[in-house]
C-alpha positions in Angstrom: 63.8 41.4 21.7 64.8 38.0 23.2 68.4 36.9 22.4 68.6 33.6 20.6 71.5 31.1 20.0 71.0 28.6 17.2 73.3 25.6 16.9 72.9 23.4 13.9 71.6 26.4 12.0 72.1 25.0 8.5 70.2 21.7 9.2 66.5 21.2 8.8 65.6 22.4 12.3 68.0 25.4 12.0 66.6 26.5 8.7 63.0 26.3 10.0 63.9 28.1 13.2 65.1 31.1 11.0 61.8 30.9 9.2 60.0 31.4 12.5 62.4 34.3 13.4 61.6 36.0 10.0 57.8 35.4 10.4 57.8 36.9 13.9 59.9 40.0 13.0 61.3 41.8 16.1 60.7 39.0 18.5 64.2 37.4 18.6 67.7 38.7 18.2 70.0 36.0 16.8 73.2 36.4 18.8 75.0 33.2 17.9 74.9 30.7 15.0 76.7 27.4 14.7 77.0 24.8 12.0 79.2 21.9 10.9 80.2 21.8 7.3 77.7 23.9 5.3 80.0 27.0 5.4 78.5 28.9 2.5 75.0 28.6 3.9 76.3 29.6 7.4 77.9 32.7 6.0 74.7 33.7 4.2 72.7 33.2 7.4 75.2 35.4 9.4 75.0 38.1 6.8 71.2 38.2 7.1 70.9 37.9 10.9 74.2 39.6 12.1 75.1 37.4 15.1 77.9 38.3 17.4 79.4 34.8 17.3 79.6 32.2 14.6 80.9 28.7 15.4 82.2 26.5 12.6 82.4 22.8 13.2 85.3 22.4 10.7 88.2 24.2 12.4 90.1 24.2 9.1 87.6 26.6 7.6 87.5 29.2 10.4 89.8 31.6 8.6 87.7 31.3 5.4 84.5 32.2 7.4 86.3 35.0 9.3 87.4 36.6 6.0 83.8 36.4 4.7 82.5 37.9 8.0 85.1 40.4 9.2 82.8 42.1 11.7 81.8 38.9 13.4 83.7 36.7 15.9 84.3 33.3 14.3 85.5 30.4 16.4 85.6 26.6 16.5 85.9 23.8 19.1 84.0 22.8 22.3 84.7 26.0 24.2 83.3 28.1 21.4 80.2 25.8 21.2 79.6 26.2 24.9 80.0 30.0 24.7 77.5 30.1 21.9 75.1 28.0 23.9 75.3 30.3 26.8 74.9 33.6 24.9 71.2 33.5 24.1 68.3 33.7 26.6 66.9 30.9 24.4 69.0 28.2 22.9 67.9 26.0 20.0 69.9 22.7 19.8 69.4 21.5 16.2 72.7 19.6 16.1 72.3 16.1 14.8 73.1 13.0 16.9 75.2 12.5 20.0 77.3 15.5 19.0 74.6 17.7 20.3 75.2 16.7 24.0 77.7 19.5 24.8 75.2 22.1 23.6 72.4 20.6 25.7 74.6 20.7 28.9 76.1 24.1 28.2 72.7 25.7 27.7 71.1 24.1 30.8 74.2 24.7 33.0 74.1 28.4 32.0 70.5 28.6 33.2 69.0 29.1 29.7 65.8 28.0 28.1 66.7 25.1 25.8 64.5 24.4 22.8 65.7 20.8 22.3 65.5 19.2 18.8 68.5 17.0 19.6 66.7 14.0 21.3 69.9 11.9 21.3 71.6 14.0 24.0 68.7 13.5 26.4 68.4 9.9 25.5 72.1 9.0 25.7 72.9 11.1 28.8 69.5 11.2 30.6 70.8 11.1 34.2 73.5 13.7 33.4 71.1 16.0 31.7 68.5 15.7 34.5 71.1 17.1 36.9 71.8 20.0 34.6 68.0 20.7 34.4 68.2 21.5 38.1 70.3 24.6 37.4 68.4 27.8 38.5 66.8 29.3 35.4 67.3 26.3 33.2 64.2 25.2 31.3 63.8 22.5 28.7 61.2 22.7 25.9 61.0 19.8 23.5 60.9 20.6 19.8 60.0 17.1 18.6 56.5 17.3 17.3 55.3 14.4 19.5 56.8 15.7 22.7 55.7 19.3 21.9 52.2 17.8 21.6 52.5 16.0 24.9 53.8 19.1 26.6 50.8 21.1 25.3 48.3 18.3 26.5 49.9 18.2 29.9 50.1 22.0 30.2 46.3 22.3 29.4 45.6 20.2 32.5 48.0 22.0 34.9 50.2 18.9 35.2 53.4 21.0 35.4 52.1 23.1 38.3 50.0 20.6 40.3 51.0 17.4 42.0 47.4 16.3 41.7 47.6 17.0 38.0 50.6 14.6 37.6 48.6 11.9 39.4 45.7 12.3 36.9 47.9 11.2 33.9 47.1 7.6 32.9 49.2 7.2 29.8 51.0 9.0 27.0 50.3 7.9 23.4 52.9 8.8 20.9 51.9 8.8 17.3 54.1 7.6 14.4 53.5 8.1 10.7 54.8 4.6 10.0 57.4 6.0 7.6 57.7 5.1 3.9 57.5 1.3 4.6 54.2 1.1 6.6 52.3 -2.0 5.8 55.3 -3.9 4.3 56.3 -7.3 5.8 59.8 -8.2 6.9 60.3 -10.2 3.8 59.2 -7.2 1.6 61.8 -5.0 3.3 64.8 -7.1 2.5 65.9 -5.1 -0.6 64.8 -1.5 0.1 67.2 1.2 -1.0 68.5 4.4 0.6 66.3 6.4 -1.7 63.3 4.3 -0.6 64.1 4.9 3.0 64.5 8.7 2.5 61.1 9.1 0.8 59.2 10.0 3.9 55.4 10.4 3.2 54.7 13.4 5.4 57.7 15.1 7.0 60.8 16.8 5.5 63.7 16.0 7.7 67.5 15.3 7.5 68.7 11.9 6.3 69.5 10.4 9.7 66.2 11.0 11.3 64.4 10.0 8.1 66.0 6.6 8.1 65.2 6.3 11.8 61.6 7.0 11.0 61.7 4.3 8.4 62.9 1.7 10.9 60.6 3.1 13.8 63.9 3.7 15.7 63.0 7.3 15.8 59.8 6.5 17.6 61.7 4.2 20.0 64.1 7.0 20.9 61.1 9.2 21.4 59.7 6.7 23.9 62.9 7.0 25.9 62.8 10.8 25.5 59.2 10.9 26.8 60.2 9.0 29.9 63.1 11.4 30.5 61.0 14.5 29.9 57.8 13.7 31.7 58.7 11.0 34.2 56.1 8.6 33.0 57.0 4.9 33.1 57.6 2.8 30.0 54.5 0.7 30.7 52.4 3.9 30.4 54.0 5.1 27.1 52.4 3.7 24.0 53.0 4.1 20.3 50.3 4.0 17.6 50.7 4.4 13.8 48.9 7.4 12.4 49.8 7.9 8.8 48.2 11.4 8.3 50.6 12.9 10.9 47.9 15.3 12.1 47.4 14.0 15.6 50.9 14.6 17.0 50.4 12.8 20.3 47.9 12.3 23.1 47.6 12.1 26.9 45.0 9.9 28.5 43.8 10.9 32.0 42.5 8.6 34.7 38.9 9.4 34.0 39.2 8.1 30.4 39.4 11.5 28.7 42.1 11.8 26.0 43.5 15.2 25.1 45.3 15.4 21.7 47.2 18.1 19.9 46.4 18.4 16.1 47.9 20.4 13.3 49.2 19.8 9.8 52.8 18.5 9.9 55.0 21.6 10.2 58.0 21.7 12.6 57.8 25.5 12.7 54.8 25.3 14.9 56.8 23.2 17.5 59.8 25.5 17.2 57.6 28.6 17.7 56.0 27.0 20.7 59.4 26.4 22.3 60.7 29.8 21.5 57.7 31.8 22.7 56.6 29.6 25.7 54.5 30.4 27.7 53.2 32.7 25.0 52.3 31.6 21.5 53.5 33.1 18.2 51.0 34.8 15.9 51.9 32.9 12.7 49.6 29.9 12.2 52.0 27.3 11.0 50.2 23.9 10.6 46.7 25.4 10.5 44.1 22.7 9.5 41.4 23.2 6.9 38.8 21.0 8.5 36.7 20.8 5.3 39.7 19.2 3.6 40.6 16.8 6.4 38.6 13.7 5.5 39.9 11.0 7.9 42.3 10.1 10.7 43.5 6.5 10.9 45.3 4.6 13.7 46.8 1.2 13.9 49.2 -0.8 16.1 52.9 -0.9 15.1 54.3 -4.0 13.4 57.2 -4.9 15.7 58.1 -8.0 13.7 58.8 -6.0 10.6 60.1 -3.1 12.6 62.0 -4.5 15.6 63.9 -1.3 16.4 60.9 0.0 18.4 61.0 -3.0 20.9 64.8 -2.7 21.1 64.5 0.9 22.2 61.9 -0.1 24.8 64.3 -2.7 26.1 67.2 -0.3 26.3 65.0 2.2 28.1 63.9 -0.3 30.7 67.5 -1.4 31.2 68.3 2.3 32.0 71.6 3.8 33.0 73.9 3.7 29.9 71.8 1.2 27.8 70.0 4.1 26.0 73.4 5.7 25.2 74.7 2.3 23.9 71.7 1.7 21.6 71.7 5.3 20.4 75.4 5.2 19.4 75.1 1.8 17.7 72.1 3.1 15.8 74.0 6.2 14.6 76.8 3.9 13.2 74.3 1.5 11.6 72.3 4.2 10.0 75.4 5.9 8.5 76.6 2.5 7.2 73.2 2.1 5.5 73.4 5.6 4.0 76.8 4.7 2.8 75.3 1.5 1.2 77.6 -0.7 3.3 74.7 -2.7 4.8 71.1 -3.6 4.1 68.3 -1.7 5.7 67.3 -4.9 7.6 70.7 -5.2 9.1 70.2 -2.1 11.3 68.1 -3.8 14.0 70.4 -6.9 13.8 73.4 -4.6 14.7 71.5 -3.0 17.5 70.3 -6.3 19.0 73.9 -7.7 19.0 75.4 -4.6 20.6 72.6 -4.3 23.2 72.9 -8.0 24.0 76.5 -7.5 25.0 75.9 -4.6 27.3 77.6 -4.8 30.7 75.2 -2.6 32.6 77.6 0.3 33.2 76.0 3.1 35.3 75.5 6.6 33.8 76.9 8.3 36.9 79.0 10.8 34.9 79.5 12.4 31.6 82.7 10.5 31.2 80.9 7.2 31.7 78.4 8.1 29.0 81.2 9.2 26.6 83.0 5.9 27.2 79.9 3.8 26.5 79.2 5.8 23.4 82.7 5.2 22.0 82.5 1.5 23.0 79.1 1.0 21.3 80.4 2.7 18.1 83.4 0.4 18.0 81.3 -2.7 18.6 78.7 -1.7 16.0 81.5 -1.2 13.4 82.9 -4.6 14.2 79.5 -6.2 13.7 79.2 -4.4 10.4 82.6 -5.6 9.3 81.7 -9.2 10.1 78.4 -8.9 8.1 80.1 -7.4 5.0 
């Protein structure tokens, strides 16, 4: 059995990871679990999977969890998180937002395989994470459906093992469902509610990423992530709207051939791919019934109605700490929207203002990234206060 550390175990990715572990009985031994506030669910998971370490985000509840799990080591804090991330041969980072960065770095610096569902840590601290990826034994497998698809398309053409294969890549095409507001004009989006934004048509995800999908910011962040993961320039990364969410992304080669990865929308396929790589799991998550699949549609994104996509491209092209800045401002803006403090249409306005004031700080250290993250959050909050 391969040892597995799962951080963010009570979130959407964590729950689905445990589905994969159950389906592939005997393949993985869950040695560490970590979660933030969903303590009852975390305890239930620990009783089922018997990890050696449980990390609780809320330090005030450690004694409560320890009492419920007397035979398990229960801890809290950054050192416990790093220990958990280094325990497993495979580490799943399902922590939401910038808070997942320590898990990403701890896993890679320990030379582990990282199944990364936390795109924000790679986006915000790309140069820092790239250095950690050079650690002997370290391996990064993307869990996002789009990047998992791209990874499979590149792997099928020996791009990872051949310099000539890398030169054959012409462009990466990331697909986007369009979210719940596809087809609406900017004027029609003025009064959308939180419930409207959380009603995603094809994917079941947490609230933050679901709102990001509704603004197309999620796709913008994935453009930055694709650049970091695969080293393809922004001019060769495109986004198309594909409402069925069956084609998860594509790679076009220099001869005009396009290779795509297709499946029904099911994150367990992507999780299983990252856990088992270079093998494949036996459970057919996302299997397509071709007799039922009647059509596949594609269209260009509407960047006037959804300006967050272009803002993410702009931050990516600026480089250094600009992606960290826009990511942090977005986290603050999305939370303010979920708290019903701002309108949905205010999200890109906040990002544009914060990005416009960026001073070009270099991402030469983790401390620089942390400082720009904190600065962006303060600036975004100030913009929100002025708007209220």
